[in-house]
N, C-alpha and C positions, 0 to 999 in steps of 0.2 A: 523584250519584256520578260522578266523572270516569273516563275510560277508564283512566287510570294507576292508579286505586284498585284495579281488578280485575287489573292486570298486576303490581303490586308488593306483596310481602308486608311484614308488619310485622317489624322487626328485634327478635328476642326473645332471642337469645343469640349469643355469639361462635361457638360450634359451628355454629349454624344459618347464620350469615353466611359463615363461612369454609369449612365442609365440607358444607353442605346444598345442595339442588337448587332452592331457592326464591330468586327474584330479589327482593332487599330492598335497593335502592340507598341509599347514604347521601349525601344532598345537604348541602352546607355551609350556613353561616348565611345566605348570600345565596340559597339555594335552587337551587344549581347543582353540577354535578360536571364535572371535566375530561374531555375526550375527545381521544385521540390518533387521527389518521386517517392510514392508510398505503395505498399502492398495493398492490392484491391481488397483482399479478404480480411487481413488483420489490422490494416491502418498503420502498420509499422513504417517509420521513415526508413527508406532504403538508401537514398542518396540525395545529394544536392549538386546540381551541375548548372551549366549555362547553355542557352540556345542562341544561335544567331538567326537571321531571317531564313536561311536555307534549312537549318535544322528544324525550326518550327514548322515551316511549310512541308518538309518531308514527313514529319511526324503526323501532321494533319492528313496528308495525302495517303500514307501507307498504313497508318494505325500501329506503327512500331516506333519506339523511342529513338530519336536521333538527338544528339547534342553537339556542341562545339567544344573541341578539346583546345583549351588555351595553351597547354604545355606543348602540344604537337601542332598547333595552329591549323587545324583541319576539322572537317565534318567527321562525326563519330557515330556510327550505327551501333548502338549498345548491343553487345552479344554477337557481333559479326565474327569475332575471333573465337570467343569462348563457347558460342552456341546458346548462351543465356540471354536470348533476345527478350526484350520487354514488350509485351503486347499491351497496348493502351486500351484500358477498359473505359476510362473517362479522362477528359482533359478539362481543366478549369483555368480561368484567368482571373486575377484579382481585380479589385475595384478600379484602379487606375491603369490597368493593363500593362504593368511592368514586371509581373511575376507569374509563372505558370505552375500549376500543380497537376501532376500526372498520377493517376491510380492505375497500376499495372499488374499483370500476371506474368510470371517468369517460369518457363520450363527449366527445371534444375534448381529453382528456388534460391538463387544467390545473385547479388548485384555488385558485390565488392571485388575489385581486382586482386585483393589480398587473399581472397578465398572465403571470407565470412559472408553470411547472408546479407547483412546490412553494412554500409560504410560506417555506421555509428555503432561500433562494437566495443567502445570503451566509455566509461563514465568518469566525469570529472567531479570529485568530491567538492562540495561547497558548504559554506557556513560551518556549523558544528561538526559536520562529517569530515572536514578538512583537518589533516594532521599538520605537522610543522612544514612538510613539503607537500606539494600537490602531486600525489601519486595516482596515476590513472588505474581504474579498475576495469577488467574485462567483463563484459556482459554476455559475451558468447565464448564458450569454452572450446568448441571445436569448429574447424573450418568446414564449409560445405563442399569445397573442392580444393585440390592441390594446384595452386597457380603455376608451378613449374611444369606440370603435365599439360596444362592448357597453353601457356604462353612461352614455355621453354625458358631460356636464359635472356629473353628480351628485357631491355631496361624497363624499370618501373615507370609507368606513365606519369607519375607524380614527381615533379622536380623538387628537389630539396632547396 
């Protein structure tokens, strides 16, 4: 029996999932569910990742954010390499229990492996703001840290 087996209930009815007090997450066909992570103080979206059963269980048990890396096919303790560990202040689950929202505090203030504070550091012009080509606009001008100093020449965890 894994730790997640004792943390997660069986999904038995819509009422139980939507109105009950039992955590019964619905993982997709790949065994993951999306997780939106925001800064506890500002509300700024820092990142969106996925969690498998083990990542969700470890996050609940430790109070630190764990995710599942689809590119590396393994559990990922956010900040284990960089030191920018995400301390969970609050975890919420949506109405049908197939998406998680973490509100976190981060020592060092950054969550993006590229060095920016947030993974959402570029804006996509829409509607009348759009020119003939869609040119991304940077919303963060400076990086919070130098990824090469933290990660060295390790390959980018995002696969092209």
